[in-house]
C-alpha positions as CSV (number, residue, x, y, z in Angstrom):
1,M,14.3,-14.1,3.3
2,T,15.4,-15.7,0.1
3,I,13.4,-15.5,-3.2
4,K,12.6,-19.2,-2.9
5,S,11.3,-18.9,0.7
6,L,9.3,-15.8,-0.3
7,L,7.6,-17.6,-3.2
8,R,6.8,-20.6,-0.9
9,R,4.9,-18.1,1.3
10,V,3.3,-16.2,-1.5
11,L,2.5,-19.4,-3.4
12,P,1.8,-21.9,-0.6
13,A,1.4,-25.6,-1.4
14,R,-2.3,-25.5,-0.3
15,P,-4.8,-22.8,0.5
16,L,-4.5,-21.3,4.0
17,H,-7.2,-20.0,6.3
18,T,-8.0,-16.5,5.1
19,L,-8.7,-13.6,7.5
20,N,-10.2,-10.3,6.7
21,S,-7.6,-7.5,6.7
22,L,-8.6,-6.0,10.1
23,D,-8.4,-9.4,11.9
24,A,-5.1,-10.2,10.1
25,Y,-3.4,-7.0,11.1
26,D,-4.6,-7.4,14.7
27,L,-2.5,-10.5,14.7
28,W,0.3,-9.3,12.4
29,A,0.9,-5.9,14.1
30,A,3.0,-7.3,16.9
31,N,5.8,-8.3,14.5
32,Y,5.3,-5.9,11.7
33,P,8.2,-3.4,11.8
34,P,8.1,0.0,10.0
35,Q,10.6,-1.1,7.4
36,A,10.6,-3.3,4.4
37,H,11.2,-6.7,6.0
38,N,11.1,-9.2,3.2
39,V,12.4,-9.3,-0.4
40,L,9.0,-8.5,-1.9
41,M,8.6,-5.4,0.2
42,E,12.2,-4.4,-0.6
43,T,11.4,-4.7,-4.3
44,E,8.1,-2.8,-3.9
45,Q,9.8,0.0,-2.0
46,K,12.6,0.5,-4.5
47,A,10.0,0.9,-7.3
48,M,8.0,3.3,-5.1
49,L,11.1,5.4,-4.4
50,D,12.0,5.3,-8.1
51,L,8.7,7.1,-8.9
52,L,8.7,9.4,-5.8
53,P,8.7,13.1,-6.4
54,P,10.7,15.5,-4.2
55,L,9.0,15.7,-0.8
56,A,10.8,18.6,0.8
57,G,8.2,21.2,1.9
58,Q,5.3,19.0,0.9
59,I,2.2,17.8,2.8
60,V,2.3,14.0,2.6
61,L,-0.4,11.5,3.4
62,D,0.8,8.0,4.3
63,L,-2.5,6.3,3.4
64,A,-3.1,2.8,4.9
65,C,0.1,3.6,6.7
66,G,0.4,0.5,8.9
67,T,3.3,0.9,11.2
68,G,4.6,4.0,9.3
69,R,7.1,2.8,6.7
70,Y,6.3,5.5,4.1
71,G,5.6,8.2,6.6
72,L,9.0,7.8,8.1
73,I,10.6,8.0,4.6
74,A,8.6,11.2,4.0
75,H,10.0,12.6,7.3
76,E,13.5,11.7,6.2
77,R,13.0,13.5,2.9
78,R,12.0,16.7,4.7
79,A,8.3,16.7,4.1
80,K,6.6,19.8,5.7
81,Q,3.9,17.7,7.3
82,V,3.2,13.9,7.4
83,I,-0.2,12.5,8.1
84,A,-0.7,8.8,8.8
85,I,-4.0,7.1,8.3
86,D,-4.9,3.4,8.8
87,N,-8.1,1.5,9.7
88,S,-6.2,-0.9,12.0
89,P,-5.9,0.2,15.6
90,A,-3.3,-2.4,16.2
91,M,-1.1,-1.2,13.4
92,L,-1.5,2.4,14.4
93,G,-0.5,1.4,17.9
94,G,2.9,0.4,16.6
95,N,3.3,3.5,14.4
96,P,5.8,6.1,15.7
97,L,4.4,9.0,13.7
98,S,2.7,11.6,15.9
99,N,0.1,12.8,13.4
100,R,-2.0,9.6,12.9
101,V,-5.7,9.0,12.5
102,Q,-7.8,5.8,12.3
103,A,-9.9,5.9,9.1
104,T,-10.4,3.8,5.9
105,T,-9.0,4.7,2.5
106,E,-12.6,5.2,1.3
107,V,-13.5,7.9,3.9
108,V,-10.6,10.1,5.0
109,P,-11.3,12.9,7.5
110,L,-9.2,15.5,5.8
111,A,-10.1,18.6,3.7
112,S,-10.4,18.4,-0.1
113,E,-7.3,19.6,-2.0
114,S,-5.2,19.5,1.2
115,I,-2.5,17.0,0.2
116,D,0.5,17.3,-2.1
117,V,1.6,13.7,-2.2
118,I,-0.2,10.5,-1.2
119,L,1.8,7.3,-0.6
120,C,-0.3,4.0,-0.3
121,G,1.7,0.8,-0.1
122,L,0.4,-2.7,-0.6
123,A,-3.1,-1.9,0.7
124,L,-5.8,-1.4,-2.0
125,G,-5.7,-5.1,-2.9
126,H,-7.4,-5.8,0.4
127,L,-10.5,-4.1,-0.9
128,P,-12.9,-5.6,-3.5
129,K,-13.5,-2.2,-5.2
130,L,-11.0,0.5,-6.2
131,Q,-13.3,3.3,-7.1
132,P,-14.2,4.6,-3.7
133,S,-10.5,4.8,-2.6
134,L,-9.3,6.5,-5.9
135,D,-12.2,8.9,-5.6
136,E,-11.0,9.8,-2.2
137,I,-7.4,10.1,-3.3
138,A,-8.5,12.5,-6.1
139,R,-10.5,14.6,-3.6
140,L,-7.6,14.9,-1.2
141,L,-4.9,15.9,-3.8
142,K,-4.2,19.4,-4.6
143,P,-4.2,20.2,-8.4
144,G,-0.9,18.9,-9.6
145,G,-0.7,16.5,-6.7
146,V,0.7,13.0,-7.1
147,A,-0.3,9.6,-5.5
148,L,1.9,6.5,-5.6
149,V,-0.1,3.3,-5.1
150,S,1.5,-0.2,-5.0
151,D,0.1,-3.6,-4.8
152,V,0.9,-7.3,-5.1
153,H,1.0,-8.0,-8.8
154,P,-2.4,-9.2,-10.0
155,F,-0.9,-11.9,-12.2
156,I,0.5,-13.9,-9.3
157,A,-2.8,-13.5,-7.4
158,L,-4.7,-14.8,-10.4
159,N,-2.3,-17.7,-10.5
160,G,-3.3,-18.8,-7.0
161,A,-1.0,-16.8,-4.8
162,Q,-2.1,-15.8,-1.4
163,R,-0.9,-12.9,0.7
164,T,0.4,-14.6,3.9
165,F,1.9,-13.8,7.3
166,A,3.0,-15.6,10.4
167,A,1.2,-14.8,13.6
168,P,3.1,-14.5,16.9
169,D,2.3,-18.2,17.7
170,G,3.9,-19.2,14.4
171,K,0.7,-20.1,12.5
172,V,0.6,-18.9,9.0
173,Y,-2.6,-17.2,7.7
174,A,-3.6,-15.7,4.4
175,V,-5.0,-12.1,4.2
176,E,-8.0,-11.3,2.0
177,H,-6.8,-10.0,-1.4
178,Y,-8.6,-9.0,-4.6
179,P,-6.5,-8.8,-7.8
180,H,-7.0,-5.5,-9.6
181,L,-5.8,-5.4,-13.2
182,Y,-4.2,-2.4,-14.9
183,E,-7.5,-1.8,-16.8
184,D,-9.3,-1.7,-13.4
185,N,-7.0,1.0,-12.1
186,Q,-7.2,2.9,-15.4
187,R,-11.0,2.9,-15.3
188,A,-11.1,3.9,-11.6
189,A,-8.5,6.6,-12.2
190,A,-10.5,8.1,-15.1
191,G,-13.7,8.0,-13.1
192,A,-11.9,9.9,-10.3
193,G,-10.3,12.5,-12.5
194,L,-6.8,11.1,-12.2
195,T,-4.3,10.2,-14.9
196,I,-1.8,7.2,-14.6
197,D,1.5,8.8,-15.7
198,A,3.9,6.0,-14.8
199,V,3.8,2.3,-13.9
200,L,6.5,-0.1,-12.7
201,E,6.3,-3.9,-12.6
202,P,9.5,-5.1,-10.9
203,L,10.5,-8.8,-11.2
204,L,11.8,-11.5,-9.0
205,N,13.1,-14.5,-10.8
206,R,11.6,-13.1,-14.0
207,V,8.2,-13.0,-12.3
208,P,6.4,-9.6,-11.8
209,V,5.6,-9.6,-8.1
210,V,4.4,-6.1,-7.5
211,I,3.0,-3.2,-9.5
212,V,3.3,0.5,-8.7
213,Y,1.1,3.2,-10.2
214,R,1.8,6.9,-10.2
215,F,-1.5,8.9,-10.4
216,Y,-1.5,12.6,-11.3
217,R,-4.3,15.1,-10.5
218,H,-4.6,17.9,-13.1
């Protein structure tokens, strides 16, 4: 996919019918591979990997895992254990990871202080509120643990962009999305007991298209 074609999809000429995230991923799962499959995702993944700590010997949670992109990367990087969690049964059905659980980012059925690294890609923008998910991330992380959280950049959303996908029948839909500014993430992080220690805002055609936060638990 070229940058121009991506921007046509992210910034459609007219508003599209918007689905809630569960309904959207029910349709999208059939053609959602566990790899970065467009230029925006490739840009997002590069930024995530630039901030990624060593995973060898670590317990890693792929939170809002979808079909398993970051869980597979964690396996490749010799994580001790990888746990995949998503609220979409359809996406989990296409996930090759063996240790997967259906749950939301706001209520995760894992013990407190049980995870070394949490990876959460392009998911929290589907939620109107950040605080419950960041509270849960903070609860799950061991002291000294790290969470990497990416999202579509709020500036393009605030300028009218929609997150879109093509269903198997070829019809294009938008997915519900709520732009969360840096200050929203900072406030929620502080409330959860997390510190933002790095941020990347990679560009396409001089436009910031994604934002990646690295959260640290003291």
